[in-house]
C-alpha positions as CSV (number, residue, x, y, z in Angstrom):
1,M,136.1,75.8,145.0
2,S,133.3,77.8,146.4
3,I,129.8,76.4,146.7
4,L,128.7,79.4,144.7
5,D,131.1,78.6,142.0
6,F,129.5,79.5,138.7
7,R,130.3,76.0,137.3
8,I,128.3,74.4,140.1
9,V,125.5,76.8,139.4
10,A,125.5,75.9,135.7
11,F,125.5,72.2,136.5
12,I,122.5,72.5,138.9
13,V,120.6,74.5,136.3
14,T,121.5,72.1,133.5
15,A,120.5,69.1,135.6
16,T,117.2,70.8,136.5
17,A,116.3,71.5,132.9
18,V,116.9,67.9,131.9
19,A,115.1,66.5,134.9
20,H,112.1,68.8,134.5
21,G,111.9,68.2,130.8
22,T,112.1,64.4,131.2
23,Y,109.4,64.5,134.0
24,Y,107.2,66.6,131.8
25,S,107.6,64.3,128.9
26,L,106.6,61.2,131.0
27,Q,103.6,62.9,132.6
28,N,102.3,64.2,129.2
29,S,103.7,61.5,126.8
30,T,105.4,64.1,124.6
31,Y,108.7,62.4,123.9
32,L,109.6,60.5,120.7
33,D,111.4,57.2,121.1
34,T,114.2,57.8,118.6
35,S,115.5,54.2,118.9
36,D,112.2,52.9,117.4
37,P,112.9,52.5,113.7
38,I,109.3,53.2,112.7
39,L,108.7,56.2,114.9
40,T,112.0,57.9,114.2
41,S,111.5,58.0,110.4
42,Q,108.3,59.9,110.9
43,P,107.6,63.5,111.9
44,H,107.0,64.0,115.6
45,P,103.3,63.5,116.5
46,L,103.2,67.0,118.0
47,A,105.1,68.8,115.3
48,T,101.9,70.3,113.8
49,T,100.9,71.9,117.1
50,H,104.3,72.5,118.8
51,I,106.9,74.0,116.5
52,L,109.8,73.1,118.7
53,A,108.8,69.4,118.4
54,S,109.7,69.6,114.6
55,K,113.2,68.4,113.6
56,R,113.0,71.2,111.0
57,S,112.5,74.0,113.5
58,L,114.7,77.0,113.4
59,L,116.1,76.1,116.8
60,N,117.2,72.7,115.7
61,V,118.4,73.4,112.1
62,V,120.3,76.7,112.8
63,F,121.5,76.3,116.3
64,L,121.4,72.7,117.7
65,K,123.0,71.1,114.7
66,W,125.8,73.6,114.9
67,S,126.0,74.0,118.7
68,W,129.7,73.3,119.1
69,A,130.4,75.8,116.3
70,W,128.3,78.4,118.0
71,T,129.9,77.7,121.3
72,T,133.4,78.0,119.8
73,A,132.4,81.4,118.2
74,A,131.3,82.6,121.7
75,F,134.5,81.2,123.3
76,L,136.9,83.1,121.1
77,P,136.0,86.7,122.1
78,L,136.2,85.5,125.8
79,L,139.6,84.1,125.1
80,F,141.1,87.1,123.2
81,A,139.5,89.7,125.4
82,S,141.8,88.6,128.2
83,S,145.4,87.1,128.4
84,I,144.5,85.3,131.7
85,K,145.3,81.6,131.5
86,R,144.9,81.7,127.7
87,T,147.0,78.6,127.0
88,R,145.1,76.6,129.5
89,R,141.7,77.8,128.2
90,L,142.7,76.7,124.7
91,L,143.6,73.3,126.0
92,Q,140.3,73.1,127.8
93,W,138.6,73.8,124.4
94,A,140.7,71.2,122.7
95,F,139.7,68.6,125.4
96,A,136.0,69.4,124.9
97,S,136.4,69.3,121.1
98,V,138.0,65.9,121.2
99,A,135.3,64.5,123.6
100,W,132.6,65.8,121.3
101,F,134.4,64.3,118.2
102,I,135.1,60.8,119.5
103,L,131.7,60.4,121.1
104,T,129.6,61.6,118.2
105,S,131.6,61.5,115.0
106,W,134.7,59.1,114.9
107,F,136.8,56.8,117.1
108,F,139.0,54.7,115.0
109,G,135.9,54.0,113.0
110,P,132.4,54.4,114.3
111,S,132.0,57.0,117.2
112,L,131.7,55.7,120.8
113,L,128.0,56.5,120.9
114,T,127.5,54.4,117.7
115,R,129.5,51.6,119.2
116,L,127.4,51.7,122.4
117,A,124.1,51.6,120.3
118,A,125.5,48.6,118.4
119,A,126.7,46.8,121.6
120,S,123.3,47.3,123.3
121,G,121.3,45.5,120.6
122,G,121.3,48.1,117.7
123,E,120.2,46.8,114.4
124,C,121.5,48.3,111.1
125,G,118.9,49.0,108.4
126,L,117.5,51.2,105.8
127,H,114.5,53.5,106.0
128,I,112.5,52.8,102.8
129,G,109.3,54.6,102.9
130,K,107.6,53.6,106.1
131,A,109.6,50.4,106.3
132,F,112.8,49.5,108.1
133,V,114.9,47.0,106.2
134,P,117.7,45.3,108.1
135,I,121.1,45.0,106.5
136,P,124.5,43.7,107.7
137,Q,126.0,45.7,110.6
138,T,129.2,46.6,108.7
139,Y,127.2,49.1,106.6
140,C,126.4,51.2,109.7
141,S,130.1,51.0,110.8
142,T,131.2,52.7,107.6
143,S,128.2,55.0,107.2
144,V,128.6,54.8,103.4
145,P,125.5,55.6,101.5
146,V,124.0,52.8,99.5
147,A,121.7,52.7,96.4
148,R,120.0,50.1,94.3
149,S,122.6,50.5,91.5
150,T,125.6,50.0,93.8
151,H,124.2,47.4,96.3
152,P,121.3,45.6,94.6
153,E,121.5,42.8,97.1
154,L,120.2,45.1,99.8
155,F,117.1,45.9,97.9
156,P,115.4,42.4,97.3
157,V,111.9,43.8,97.5
158,V,110.4,46.6,95.5
159,F,108.2,48.8,97.7
160,E,105.6,50.4,95.5
161,G,105.4,54.2,95.8
162,T,108.6,54.6,97.8
163,E,112.1,55.7,97.1
164,A,113.2,52.1,96.8
165,Q,112.3,52.2,93.1
166,S,114.6,55.0,92.5
167,N,118.4,55.1,92.6
168,D,118.7,57.7,95.3
169,P,121.4,56.9,97.9
170,L,120.2,56.0,101.4
171,I,122.2,56.2,104.6
172,P,122.2,53.1,106.8
173,R,121.0,53.8,110.4
174,L,121.3,52.0,113.7
175,R,118.0,51.5,115.5
176,R,116.6,49.6,118.5
177,G,119.8,49.9,120.6
178,H,120.4,52.4,123.5
179,D,120.5,55.6,121.5
180,V,122.3,58.0,123.8
181,S,121.0,61.5,123.3
182,G,123.8,63.2,121.4
183,H,122.0,66.6,121.7
184,V,121.7,66.3,125.5
185,F,125.4,65.3,125.7
186,L,126.7,68.1,123.5
187,L,124.3,70.8,124.9
188,T,125.4,69.9,128.4
189,L,129.1,69.9,127.3
190,C,128.4,73.4,125.8
191,V,126.8,74.8,129.0
192,L,129.4,73.6,131.3
193,F,132.3,74.7,129.2
194,L,130.8,78.2,128.6
195,A,130.1,78.5,132.3
196,D,133.8,77.9,133.0
197,Q,134.9,80.4,130.5
198,L,132.5,83.0,131.7
199,R,133.7,82.5,135.2
200,Q,137.1,83.6,134.0
201,T,135.8,86.8,132.5
202,R,135.8,89.3,135.3
203,T,136.3,92.9,134.1
204,S,134.0,95.4,132.5
205,A,136.3,95.5,129.4
206,H,134.9,92.0,128.6
207,L,131.3,93.0,128.9
208,Y,130.4,92.4,125.2
209,A,132.1,89.0,125.2
210,F,130.6,88.1,128.5
211,G,127.0,89.2,127.3
212,T,127.3,87.1,124.1
213,G,128.4,84.1,125.9
214,G,125.8,84.5,128.6
215,V,123.0,84.7,126.0
216,L,124.2,81.6,124.2
217,L,124.5,79.7,127.5
218,L,120.8,80.5,128.3
219,L,119.8,79.4,124.8
220,W,121.6,76.0,125.4
221,V,119.8,75.5,128.7
222,F,116.4,76.1,127.1
223,S,117.4,73.8,124.2
224,L,118.2,71.1,126.8
225,W,114.7,71.5,128.2
226,V,113.1,71.3,124.7
227,T,115.1,68.2,123.8
228,S,114.2,66.5,127.1
229,V,110.5,67.2,126.4
230,F,110.2,66.1,122.9
231,F,112.9,63.6,122.0
232,H,114.5,60.3,123.3
233,A,113.6,57.9,126.0
234,P,114.2,58.9,129.6
235,S,117.1,56.5,130.0
236,E,118.8,58.0,126.8
237,K,118.6,61.5,128.0
238,I,120.1,60.6,131.4
239,S,123.0,58.8,129.8
240,G,123.5,61.7,127.5
241,F,123.6,64.2,130.4
242,S,125.8,61.9,132.4
243,A,128.5,61.7,129.7
244,S,129.5,65.4,129.8
245,P,130.3,66.3,133.5
246,P,133.1,63.7,133.9
247,H,134.9,65.1,130.9
248,L,134.7,68.7,132.2
249,I,136.0,67.5,135.7
250,S,138.8,65.7,134.1
251,S,139.8,68.7,131.9
252,Q,139.8,70.9,135.1
253,S,142.4,68.5,136.7
254,L,144.5,67.8,133.7
255,T,145.0,71.0,131.9
256,P,148.1,72.8,133.2
257,T,148.4,76.4,134.0
258,F,151.4,78.3,132.7
259,C,152.6,81.2,134.8
260,S,154.8,84.2,133.8
261,S,156.7,84.9,137.0
262,G,160.1,84.1,135.9
263,D,161.9,81.2,137.5
264,R,160.3,81.7,140.9
265,V,156.9,80.2,140.2
266,F,156.0,77.4,138.0
267,C,152.3,76.4,137.9
268,L,151.7,72.8,137.3
269,F,148.0,72.4,137.4
270,P,145.1,74.8,138.2
271,D,145.2,74.2,141.9
272,T,148.9,73.5,142.3
273,V,151.9,75.9,142.2
274,M,155.6,75.0,142.7
275,V,157.6,77.8,144.2
276,L,161.3,77.8,143.6
277,S,163.5,79.6,146.1
278,Q,165.9,82.2,144.8
279,D,169.0,80.5,146.1
280,R,167.5,77.1,144.8
281,K,168.4,75.4,148.2
282,Y,164.9,74.0,148.6
283,N,161.7,73.8,146.6
284,S,158.2,73.7,147.8
285,I,154.7,72.9,146.6
286,I,151.7,74.9,147.7
287,H,148.0,74.4,146.8
288,T,146.0,77.4,145.9
289,N,142.3,77.8,146.5
């Protein structure tokens, strides 16, 4: 692996975006502590003056909340524009998809990030108006919406002028634990995955697919900086960033490469090729660069 490998460049750029955004947020007090149950239920204090600080910004609603779908859409043209290592690249996408799913959505129940928040002191509760009402932890494990009509025991107090008086369903949330930044994790995963796919797109015939993927990669790097400036405590951004590179490294090592050179060459892994001699009297394993 060359020191100028595009994957290494992408990793350095991504780390720089997160580091600079985090430093800026500390110097200028711009970040919102999303683990604080009172603060996280309110609009960002800078939302009126900085459009990117709003959770309802176009960047967040259209792109960030669907970042893996956008990344997959950019990956498919890169995949089908070339037959090089297509099976291996599909496996890499599958590895990344599974990592995204079990960390942020489901892992035999709550996701791994939800389990971490609970283990680090997270408290399950309902946001009722400006109040945070604690409820049993099991409700956050199932993420089933609750309402006054279905769970009256969870609404012992009537908050005047709030949705507690209505029968609208509320979703239980975990607060006060270590809320690993899911946005930073997923965006880092998207950048490193796309960088690896772009690295494998070499010919001018793939220019359109390369350009689309490159533009999206730049958008994700910018989004990482925005997220680091406006959201999450520094430790939560660092842990979110740290969760992605190990997966990408493991997928590079574990996904096999399938070669089409008859019975003379069989590729085991990206950097290992088994060469079978024609008379089959001996076999040898070589390592490719």
